[in-house]
N, C-alpha and C positions, 0 to 999 in steps of 0.2 A: 256267692255273695259279692265278692270283690268285682266281678264282671258286671253284675247288675248295678252296683253303686257307681262304677265308673261310667256306665252308659247313661245313668241318670244325671251325673255331674256334667258330662259332655252336652247333654240335651239342654241343660240350663245355661250353658255358655253360648255366646254369640259365635257365629261361624268364624273360625280363625284361619287367616291366610298366613303366609310365611312372615310378613312384616308384623302382623298383629301378634303372632305367636312369639316372636322375639321380644316384643314390647311386654307382652303378658308374662313371659318367663323372667324377664328382668324385674318386673314388679314383684313376682313371687320371691325371687332370690333376695331382693332388697328387703322384703318383709321378713324373710327367715333370718336375715342378719340381725335384726332387732330382736 
């Protein structure tokens, strides 16, 4: 189940390179702080 959901989630996201991943991860961390 978890693997299938993870694959679906990744498919919905734009292709992430290193810079985009850092920006994305920062957005997630900032959101979780709230």
